[in-house]
N, C-alpha and C positions, 0 to 999 in steps of 0.2 A: 504493500500500500504506500509505503514511504517513497519507493522508487517511482510509482505512478504519479504521486503528488508532486514529487520533485520534477519529473519530466514535464508535467503540466505547467509548473511554475516557469520552467525554462522556456517552454513553447510560448507562454503568455508574455514573458519578458522579451523574447525574440520578436514576437508579433508587434509589441508596443514599440520596440526600437525601429522596426521597419516602418511602422505607421508614422513615427516622428521623423524618419529620415526620407520621407517621400519628397520633401521640398527643401531646396537650398535658398536661403535668404542672402542676397548680395546687396551691398550699399556702398556708395562712394564715401570717401572719408570726410565729406562735409557733415556727416553725422557726429563729427568731433570724437571719433574713436580711432585708436591705432589699430593695426592688424591684429595684434595680440589681444587688445581690449575687446575688439569685435568678436574674436573667436570665443572668448570667455562668455560673451553674450549670445552665442549661437548664430552668428552671422559672419559672412566673408566680407571684409572691408577692402575696397580698392582705393589705394592712396592716390589722391590728386597730385599733380606735379607743380612745382614752383621753380622758376629759373631767374638768375641774375647774371648778366654779362657772360652768357654762354654756359654757366654752370647750372645743372639741373638736379633737383632733389625730390624725393618722395616725402610729402608732408607727414609728420609724426614718426617717420621711419629714419630718414637721413638727416633731418633738420628739425629742431624744436622751434616753437613760436618765439622763445627768448632769443635764440641765435638768429633767427630770421629778422626779428625786429631790430637787432643791433646793426645788421647790414642795411636795412631800409633807413634807419635813422642816421646812418653815415652818408646817406645820399643816393643809395642804389634805387633803381626803379625796377621792381620785379614784375614778372608775368606769371600767370597760372595756366594750367592746361589739364586736359582729361587724364585719367589713369592710363598707364601704358597698355597698349592693346594686348600684349602678352599676358598681363595679369588678368585682364578681363576674360580672355579666351580660356585661361586656366580655370577661372571660376565657373565657366560654362561647360567645362569638360567633365560631365557627369551624366548618369542615366536618370537622375532625379529631375523633377520639375524645378525650374529656377525662376524666382521672382527678384528682379534687379531694380532696386529703388535708386534711380539716378537723380543727381542734383538738378535743380531747376533749369530747364532748357531756356536758352537765351542768356542767362547769367553764366552759363558754362556750355561747352560743346560736348559734355560727357554723355548726354542723352542721345544725341545724334550719332556719336561714335559707337555707343553700345548697340544702337539699332543696326548699324552697319556691320558690326562684328557678330551679331546674332546669327547671321546666315552661315558663319563659319563654325558654329557650335556643333558638338556631337549630335545633338537633337534640337535643331532650331525651333521645331514646333513646341518644344517644352520650355523654351526661354521666353519669359514675359518681362519686357523692359517697361518700366513705369516712369513717366515724367512726373516727379513728385511736385513740381512747381514750387519747391521750397528748398531750404537748406538749414543747417545748424540745428536749433532746438526742435522745431517741428519735424525736420528730417530724422533726427534721432528718435523722436516719439514714434514716427511711422515705422522705422526699422525694428524697434523693440516690440511694437505691436504686431508686426508681421511675424516675428519669431514666435510670439505667443500664439498667434493664429495657426501657424504651421505645426506647432506642437500639439494642437488639438486635432490634427489630421484633416483640416479643411482642404478643399481643392483650390487650385490656383485662381480660378475665376472668382470664387467666393472671397478669397483673401484679397485679391485686387479690388473687388467691389467694396469691401469694408475699408480698405486703405483710402480709396477715392472719397468715401464719405468723410473720413477724417481730414483729408487734404483740403476739402472745401471749407474747413473752419480755421485754417492757418492764417496768421497775419504777422507781417514782419516790418519793422521800422529800423532805421539806422541813423545814428547821430555821429557824424564824422568830427574829428578834432583837429587833425593836422591839415590845415588849408593849403600850406605850401606843397605838401605831398599831392593833394588833389590837383593843384595847379600844374605841377610837373608831370603828372600822369594824364593831363588833358581832361580831367573830370570837372574842373572849374576853370573858367577863364582867368587870366591874371588880374583883371579888374575886379571880378567877383571875389576872388580869393583875398585881394587886398582890402576890399570893402568889408568882407566878413571878419577879417582880422582886426581892422580898425575899430569897428563898432562892437566887437566881441559878440558877433551874432552866432547863433547855433542853428544851422540848417538841419531840418528833420526830413529824412528821405523815407519813402514808403515803397515797398515792393508792389508793383502793379498786380491787379487781380489775376492776370494770366501768368504771373510769375516770371516774365521774360526780362524785365528791366526795373530800374529804380527811378522813381519820380519824386518831385518835391511835394512834401506834405505841408510843411510850415517853415517859417523863419522866425526863430525865437530870440529874444534879447537876453536870455539867461538860460543856464542849463536846467534850472528847475522848471522854467516855462516850456522848455523843449520836452521835458518828461511829461508835463501836464498836457501838451499837445498830443503826445502819443496816447496818454490815458484817455483823453477825450475821444480820440479815434477808436480806441478799443471799445469804449462804452457804446459808441454809435454803431459798432458792429456786433454788439451782443456779447462781448467777452464778460464772463462772470462765473457763477457757480459751475464747477466741474472743469474749468479751463486750467491749463498749466501755462504759467508765464515765465519765460526764461530771459535773463539778462546776461549777455555775453560781452566780453571786453577784450581789447588788445593792449594788455599791460596798463590798464586804467582802473585799478581796484577801488579807489576812493569814490570816484563818480559812479562806478557800477553799484557800489554798496548804497550810495545815496539814492540812485534810481530804484533799487530794489526796495528800500525802506519806504519810499514814496508810494510805490505801486502796491506793496503789501497793505498799506493803510487804505488805499483807494479801492482795492479789490479783495476784500476779506474772504470771499468765497473761493478764491483760487489757490492752487498750489504754486510754489515758486522754486526757482533754481538759479544759481550763479555759476557761470561757465567762463572758460578762457578760449578765445578764438584761435583757430589754426592758421598757418601761413597762407593757405589759398584764399581764405576770407580776408585776411589782413591785406593781401594784394589789392582787393577791391576797396575796402573801407579805410585803409591807412592806419598808422600807429594811433593808439589811444581811442579808436572808434568804439562805439557801444551799440550793440544790436539788442533790440527789445522785441520779443516775439511771443505769440500766444497760439495755443492749439487746444481744441476741445478734447478732453480725455474722458468724457462721460461714458464712453463705450468700454473703457478699461481704467477705472479710477485708481486702481492699485499699481499701475504701471510704474516701474522704477526707472527713472531717467538719470540717476546720479552716476 
């Protein structure tokens, strides 16, 4: 009897493992996980690349945010790019279903690159590339939620459907700090950068609803007013009970903590988290920038994003 029970237990465990292994969750490193951190979370992370003066690194793997910021603050103008094709194809080299959560198309070429590489996968019909239309905190939430759904044995179509519902709730705003960096990178005209510096203005950028670009939300005369503008936008879009609000920064912990404290008081029904941005995002927002994002986690209120 013991042998029979033991055999049944082994068969049950094997069946469970096979059920959980039916799907591979892949995400670009804009989820703010390294490859190792992602593996511990049950996902395959594809590092985005950053380059300066001909030198190229995989973010979180070859260069840290601290090292990258030192180069940028010394005057370097960086660029970012999609994960190396070889790494993407390696993630697709499986008999499992693959759900790849790519960084927002338009802000990155990662989604288009992944769609092109899908045809070279072992089983192209089993690879589902999703344009998440977001990055950073909402992207992390989507990836962690996908892992949880995959562990429940759901099919790819249902997983994608649930992820798309969550994607529709994401909202992202950016407060840049280094206007000279934005000027040198062509993101602000010299006159606009000089004006912003002289009047100590704080431009507040918003990710457009299609996720493809950043537009101007407001121009504030103080950092606190900039945070208030983001809070007002969130309120107007229904951010509240059940939402997760993330404040991410590029070596600007003091203002990030100030923003977090303000938002915690303004949105008492939300969960909150404080994060450090990776090199690929810093390429866009510049040193000391702060990203404030929200996503509805009502479908999985216990989701761990730490």
